[in-house]
C-alpha positions, 0 to 999 in steps of 0.5 A: 889886378893888385900885385897880390891878387891871384889870377882868375882860374877855372877849377875842377875839384875832385869828388873827395878831398884834393890830395894833389893838384895840376896847374895847367897854363894855356897858350897865346890867345886862349884862356883857362877854359881851353884845356878844361874839357880834357880832364874827363878824357884822362880816364882817372879813377873816381877817387883820384883826389886831383884838383885841376887849376886852369888860370887865365893869362892877363890881356896884354898887347902882343908885338908879333900880332901887331900890338893886338891885345890878347891873353898872353903870359909875355910879349913876343916880338919874333918867333926866333926866340931872340929879344924875349920879354924877360920882365913879362916872363918873370912876372908870370913866373911870380903869378904861378908862384902865388898859385902854388902857394895857394895850393899849399895853403889848401893842404896840397904838398908841393911834391904832389903838384904838377905844373903843365902848359901848352905853348907859351904856358909850357914855357912858363911852366918850365921857367917856374918849375925849374926855379921853384924852391920846393920839390914839385911832382913834375912838369908837363911841357907841350909844344914849347921851348925854354925861355931865358935859357942862359939863366937856367944853370944859375937860377935852377933850384936844387930841389928841382934839379932832378925834376921829372919833365915830360916834354913833347911836340908835334912834328908839324908844329911850324912855329917851333923849330926842331933845333929850338925844341931840342935846345930846350930839352937839353937845357931843361934837363930833369931826371925822368924826362920823356921827350917824344915828338908825335908824327903828323901832329901839329899844335892845334889848341887856341894858342899858337906861341 
């Protein structure tokens, strides 16, 4: 893939003109098909005008999984969040920026675009959305954590300093500790954030981190 090529995506177009968009990132080891089936379950009206974009992460070796090559937004060496693959995180952030730029070129204003993600995808959604220079509609971050937290304050975009963030996880998501999730919630901030945990629910999509 060239430096300027867009990630391949699964896309679901509305019946009419797209007036808004959701860019939804999957978890480790999954692909863009993982969350596509959820769209019909949302109960949106026929004239919702929302384009759903589900990109496929590139396939890279993942240290935590013995170097196995799989779809991943960045490498993971341990679950304690130390030694994060900052270069990989920033590269994926750039991929998300290109997807955002394409939506703008297709006529969707940034304030009508939501970044969503699960697990690793949620980490990249938070990373990208908080740094994006133009106002977004919001972020949905599911069963995830904040990557590069020490750089958030210095890199936070003024346009998205008060961005609404929905952040949630299951209480039995074993790889995501409560302290890591709470730390991420505090660091991410946002003005309209809703940050619930769901009793008895664990992260159970294809990805795990």
